[in-house]
C-alpha positions as CSV (number, residue, x, y, z in Angstrom):
1,X,93.7,141.9,136.6
2,X,91.1,140.9,139.2
3,X,88.7,139.3,136.2
4,X,91.4,137.0,135.0
5,X,92.6,136.0,138.6
6,X,88.9,135.0,139.3
7,X,88.2,133.2,135.9
8,X,91.6,131.5,136.3
9,X,90.8,130.4,139.7
10,X,87.6,129.1,138.6
11,X,88.4,127.2,135.4
12,X,91.6,125.6,137.1
13,X,89.9,124.4,140.0
14,X,86.7,123.0,138.2
15,X,89.3,121.6,135.2
16,X,91.5,119.8,138.0
17,X,88.2,118.0,139.6
18,X,87.0,116.8,136.3
19,X,90.1,115.7,135.6
20,X,90.7,113.8,138.5
21,X,86.9,112.3,138.3
22,X,87.7,111.0,134.6
23,X,91.2,109.7,135.7
24,X,89.6,107.9,138.7
25,X,86.8,106.6,136.6
26,X,89.3,105.3,133.8
27,X,91.9,104.0,135.8
28,X,89.7,102.5,138.4
29,X,88.5,99.9,136.0
30,X,92.2,99.2,134.9
31,X,93.2,98.8,138.5
32,X,90.3,96.1,138.9
33,X,91.5,94.3,135.9
34,X,95.1,94.2,137.4
35,X,93.8,93.1,140.9
36,X,92.0,90.3,139.1
37,X,95.2,89.1,137.4
38,X,97.0,89.4,140.6
39,X,94.6,87.3,142.5
40,X,94.9,84.5,140.0
41,X,98.7,84.7,140.9
42,X,99.7,85.7,137.2
43,X,101.1,89.1,138.6
44,X,102.9,90.1,141.5
45,X,100.6,92.2,143.9
46,X,103.7,94.6,144.6
47,X,103.9,96.2,141.3
48,X,100.4,97.1,140.8
49,X,100.3,100.9,141.6
50,X,103.8,100.7,139.8
51,X,101.8,99.8,136.5
52,X,99.1,102.3,137.1
53,X,101.7,105.1,137.9
54,X,103.3,104.3,134.4
55,X,100.2,104.1,132.4
56,X,98.8,107.3,134.1
57,X,100.4,109.7,131.6
58,X,98.9,107.7,128.5
59,X,95.4,108.0,129.8
60,X,96.0,111.7,130.7
61,X,96.9,112.8,127.3
62,X,93.2,112.0,126.4
63,X,91.7,113.0,129.8
64,X,93.5,116.5,129.8
65,X,91.7,118.2,126.9
66,X,88.2,116.6,127.7
67,X,88.4,117.7,131.5
68,X,89.9,121.2,130.2
69,X,87.0,121.6,127.9
70,X,84.4,120.6,130.3
71,X,85.7,122.9,133.2
72,X,85.7,125.8,130.7
73,X,82.0,125.0,129.8
74,X,80.9,124.8,133.5
75,X,82.6,128.0,134.4
76,X,81.3,130.1,131.3
77,X,77.8,128.2,131.5
78,X,77.5,129.6,135.3
79,X,78.7,133.0,134.4
80,X,75.8,133.2,132.2
81,X,73.3,131.5,134.5
82,X,74.4,133.7,137.7
83,X,74.0,136.8,135.3
84,X,77.7,137.5,135.8
85,X,78.2,137.6,132.1
86,X,75.4,140.3,131.8
87,X,77.2,142.2,134.3
88,X,80.6,142.1,132.6
89,X,79.2,142.7,129.2
90,X,77.4,145.9,130.6
91,X,80.9,146.9,131.8
92,X,82.4,146.6,128.4
93,X,84.0,143.3,128.7
94,X,83.0,141.1,126.1
95,X,83.0,137.1,126.0
96,X,85.6,137.4,123.4
97,X,87.9,139.6,125.8
98,X,87.4,136.9,128.4
99,X,88.6,134.2,126.2
100,X,91.7,136.4,125.7
101,X,92.2,136.8,129.2
102,X,92.4,132.8,129.6
103,X,95.1,132.6,126.8
104,X,98.1,132.6,129.0
105,X,96.5,129.7,131.4
106,X,95.7,128.0,128.1
107,X,99.3,128.0,126.9
108,X,100.1,126.6,130.3
109,X,97.7,123.6,129.6
110,X,99.0,123.2,126.2
111,X,102.6,122.9,127.1
112,X,101.6,120.1,130.0
113,X,99.8,118.4,127.2
114,X,102.8,118.6,125.0
115,X,105.0,117.2,127.5
116,X,102.8,114.5,128.2
117,X,102.7,113.5,124.8
118,X,106.2,113.9,123.6
119,X,107.9,112.7,126.7
120,X,105.8,111.3,129.7
121,X,103.6,108.8,128.1
122,X,106.3,107.2,126.0
123,X,108.3,106.9,128.8
124,X,105.6,105.5,130.9
125,X,104.9,103.1,128.2
126,X,108.5,102.0,127.9
127,X,108.7,101.5,131.7
128,X,105.5,99.8,131.9
129,X,106.9,97.3,129.1
130,X,110.2,96.7,131.0
131,X,108.6,96.2,134.5
132,X,105.9,93.5,132.9
133,X,108.7,91.9,130.9
134,X,111.2,91.5,133.7
135,X,108.2,90.2,136.0
136,X,107.3,87.8,133.6
137,X,111.0,86.4,133.6
138,X,111.6,86.9,137.1
139,X,108.6,85.3,138.7
140,X,108.3,82.2,136.3
141,X,108.1,79.8,139.0
142,X,106.5,82.0,141.4
143,X,103.0,81.8,139.1
144,X,103.2,77.9,139.1
145,X,99.9,76.8,140.3
146,X,99.1,72.7,140.6
147,X,97.7,70.9,137.6
148,X,97.6,74.3,135.6
149,X,99.5,75.4,132.5
150,X,101.1,78.9,133.3
151,X,102.7,81.0,130.6
152,X,105.2,83.7,131.5
153,X,107.2,85.3,128.7
154,X,108.8,82.7,126.5
155,X,108.1,79.8,129.0
156,X,105.4,77.3,129.7
157,X,105.3,75.6,133.3
158,X,103.2,72.9,134.6
159,X,103.4,71.1,138.0
160,X,101.3,68.5,139.1
161,X,101.7,69.0,142.8
162,X,103.3,71.9,144.7
163,X,104.2,72.4,148.3
164,X,103.0,74.9,150.6
165,X,106.2,76.9,150.5
166,X,106.5,76.4,146.7
167,X,110.0,75.1,146.9
168,X,109.0,71.5,145.7
169,X,107.3,70.6,142.6
170,X,106.3,67.2,141.0
171,X,105.3,65.8,137.6
172,X,106.9,69.1,135.7
173,X,106.5,70.2,132.2
174,X,108.6,72.9,131.1
175,X,108.8,74.5,127.6
176,X,110.6,77.4,126.3
177,X,110.5,79.1,122.9
178,X,113.3,79.7,121.0
179,X,114.5,83.4,121.0
180,X,115.4,83.7,117.4
181,X,114.9,81.7,114.3
182,X,117.2,78.8,113.7
183,X,117.2,77.8,117.3
184,X,115.3,74.8,118.7
185,X,112.5,75.1,121.4
186,X,113.4,73.4,124.6
187,X,110.8,70.8,126.4
188,X,111.8,69.2,129.6
189,X,109.8,66.4,131.5
190,X,110.8,65.7,135.0
191,X,109.7,63.7,138.1
192,X,110.7,66.2,140.8
193,X,112.1,69.6,141.2
194,X,113.4,71.8,143.9
195,X,113.6,75.3,143.8
196,X,117.3,76.6,144.9
197,X,117.5,80.2,146.3
198,X,121.0,81.7,145.4
199,X,122.2,84.8,147.0
200,X,122.5,88.1,145.0
201,X,120.9,86.2,142.2
202,X,117.3,87.2,140.6
203,X,117.1,84.2,138.3
204,X,114.8,81.3,139.2
205,X,116.9,78.2,139.7
206,X,115.5,74.6,140.0
207,X,117.1,71.1,140.2
208,X,115.1,68.7,138.3
209,X,115.1,65.0,139.0
210,X,114.7,61.9,136.7
211,X,113.7,63.6,133.6
212,X,114.0,64.0,129.8
213,X,115.0,67.0,127.8
214,X,114.1,67.6,124.2
215,X,115.3,70.1,121.5
216,X,112.7,70.9,119.1
217,X,112.8,72.3,115.5
218,X,109.5,73.8,114.7
219,X,110.3,74.2,110.9
220,X,112.1,70.6,110.7
221,X,110.7,67.1,111.2
222,X,113.4,66.4,113.7
223,X,114.3,66.6,117.5
224,X,116.9,65.5,119.8
225,X,116.4,63.8,123.2
226,X,118.6,63.4,126.5
227,X,117.9,61.5,129.8
228,X,119.1,62.8,133.0
229,X,119.1,61.8,136.6
230,X,119.8,65.5,138.0
231,X,119.6,68.7,135.8
232,X,120.0,72.4,136.9
233,X,117.5,74.6,134.9
234,X,118.0,78.4,135.1
235,X,115.6,81.1,134.1
236,X,117.6,84.1,133.4
237,X,116.4,87.7,134.3
238,X,118.5,89.9,131.8
239,X,118.8,93.1,134.0
240,X,122.0,94.0,132.4
241,X,120.4,94.1,129.0
242,X,119.2,97.5,128.0
243,X,115.4,97.5,127.4
244,X,113.9,98.2,123.5
245,X,110.5,98.7,123.0
246,X,109.0,97.5,119.6
247,X,105.9,99.8,119.9
248,X,105.9,103.0,118.0
249,X,103.9,104.6,120.8
250,X,106.7,104.0,123.2
251,X,109.7,105.4,120.7
252,X,111.2,108.9,121.9
253,X,110.3,111.6,119.7
254,X,113.8,111.7,118.0
255,X,113.4,108.2,116.8
256,X,110.4,108.9,115.4
257,X,111.7,112.2,113.7
258,X,114.5,109.9,112.2
259,X,112.1,107.3,110.9
260,X,109.6,109.6,110.0
261,X,109.3,108.1,106.3
262,X,107.5,105.2,107.6
263,X,103.6,105.9,107.5
264,X,103.2,104.2,111.2
265,X,106.0,106.4,112.6
266,X,104.7,109.5,110.6
267,X,101.1,109.0,111.8
268,X,102.7,109.0,115.8
269,X,104.9,111.8,114.9
270,X,101.8,113.9,113.8
271,X,99.6,112.8,116.6
272,X,101.9,113.8,119.3
273,X,102.9,117.3,117.6
274,X,99.2,118.4,116.7
275,X,97.1,117.0,119.1
276,X,98.2,119.3,121.7
277,X,96.8,122.1,119.9
278,X,93.3,120.8,120.6
279,X,93.7,122.6,124.1
280,X,93.4,126.1,122.3
281,X,90.3,124.6,120.3
282,X,88.8,123.9,123.6
283,X,88.6,127.4,124.9
284,X,87.5,128.4,121.2
285,X,84.9,126.1,121.4
286,X,83.8,126.3,125.1
287,X,83.7,130.0,124.5
288,X,81.3,129.6,121.5
289,X,79.2,126.9,122.8
290,X,78.6,127.9,126.6
291,X,76.2,130.6,125.8
292,X,72.8,129.9,127.7
293,X,69.9,132.1,129.1
294,X,69.6,131.8,132.9
295,X,66.4,130.0,132.5
296,X,68.0,127.0,130.5
297,X,70.6,126.2,133.2
298,X,74.3,125.6,132.3
299,X,74.1,122.1,131.7
300,X,71.7,122.1,128.7
301,X,74.5,122.8,125.9
302,X,77.3,120.7,128.0
303,X,76.3,117.3,126.0
304,X,75.7,118.6,122.5
305,X,79.3,120.6,123.1
306,X,81.1,117.3,124.6
307,X,79.7,115.4,121.3
308,X,81.4,118.3,119.2
309,X,84.6,118.0,121.2
310,X,84.8,114.4,121.2
311,X,84.2,114.2,117.5
312,X,87.5,116.5,117.3
313,X,89.1,113.8,119.2
314,X,87.8,110.9,117.0
315,X,88.4,112.7,113.8
316,X,92.2,113.1,114.9
317,X,92.2,109.4,115.8
318,X,90.7,108.4,112.4
319,X,93.4,110.6,110.5
320,X,95.9,108.8,112.6
321,X,94.6,105.6,111.4
322,X,94.6,106.5,107.8
323,X,98.1,108.1,107.7
324,X,99.5,104.7,109.2
325,X,97.7,103.1,106.0
326,X,99.2,105.8,103.6
327,X,95.6,107.0,102.7
328,X,96.3,110.4,104.0
329,X,99.5,112.5,104.4
330,X,100.5,114.3,108.0
331,X,99.0,117.4,106.5
332,X,95.6,116.1,107.3
333,X,96.4,116.9,111.3
334,X,96.3,120.7,110.8
335,X,93.5,120.3,108.5
336,X,91.1,119.0,110.8
337,X,92.2,121.2,113.3
338,X,91.6,124.3,110.9
339,X,88.2,123.0,110.3
340,X,87.1,123.0,113.7
341,X,88.6,126.3,114.5
342,X,86.6,127.6,111.7
343,X,83.7,126.0,113.3
344,X,84.3,127.6,116.4
345,X,84.5,130.9,114.8
346,X,81.2,130.6,113.2
347,X,79.5,129.6,116.5
348,X,81.2,132.4,118.1
349,X,79.3,134.8,115.6
350,X,76.0,133.0,115.5
351,X,74.4,135.7,117.9
352,X,75.5,138.3,115.4
353,X,74.7,136.5,112.2
354,X,71.4,135.0,113.1
355,X,69.5,138.5,113.3
356,X,70.9,139.3,110.2
357,X,70.1,136.4,108.5
358,X,66.4,136.3,109.8
359,X,66.1,139.9,108.2
360,X,67.2,138.6,105.1
361,X,64.9,135.8,105.1
362,X,62.1,138.1,106.0
363,X,62.9,140.5,103.1
364,X,62.9,137.7,100.6
365,X,59.4,136.5,101.6
366,X,58.2,139.9,101.4
């Protein structure tokens, strides 16, 4: 149908422009933050865009519904302002029929949103954590700056002086936290250190000269001490071990389902299952709230409509927090969606209900 192709083209193009603009704004601020970290020497500049790419799906889970809603509002508002809606209504095509024409396109957006929330965003978070963790271990001594304490993963490193090629260090302080309870923390003080590059070995290796090595037990009043003339220190980069994230947001959907009895896991599971349906509510609300007269302009109701749709996202976030605290069940997600669906239905019928209500009020007064 010509009308469907016309509407789909307008909505898709407008929504993509809005989504791209919102993404640029949100990711731009995060990119500036990472550039600042890299400028301080705490992050390899070569992985900046990899980090942004891994975090992009997470941001799109919130940007996509909002961008789609704004695109619908702008397109339907223009139909009213340019009298196209009047022509369509005069031809026997109502706005509800236009909404039905857009249902297949909306289902496609819903599928994309579901893919982002179920697979892409958790995968991106896992890749981001793995990248930053490996980066912290791999570049432990690459981050060293003279007369500054630098923390890199479980390590804290200090060098009083550093050569221009970053191979020779003086007045070394090295501290390593224990990887599990019962094991001692390691502290090393050395006069000098020389970095050693070994082929096919990503680990940081340094030869320390004239120093002391301490093993400290944080929970016990004891330590051991050893002096050395030469000591080789190796910071391993465990690339063989499989990375496992501890964040619920990064867990695959299968692990969430297997542990759904946990309230925090249940809140995340419900978030991934029900939030994509906000795409359908975006269509219902946009059709109901976009009606304007040509003299008013299509931007008149955009801001109030944005507040209503934003309140939906905020309500879903509040439900997620309450479920994680065991104050609500997972049923709260569909309840919120149902409430907003009913509100959208009432908004869409206001044009028919308003004259009837006005007549009833006049009858009561008379």
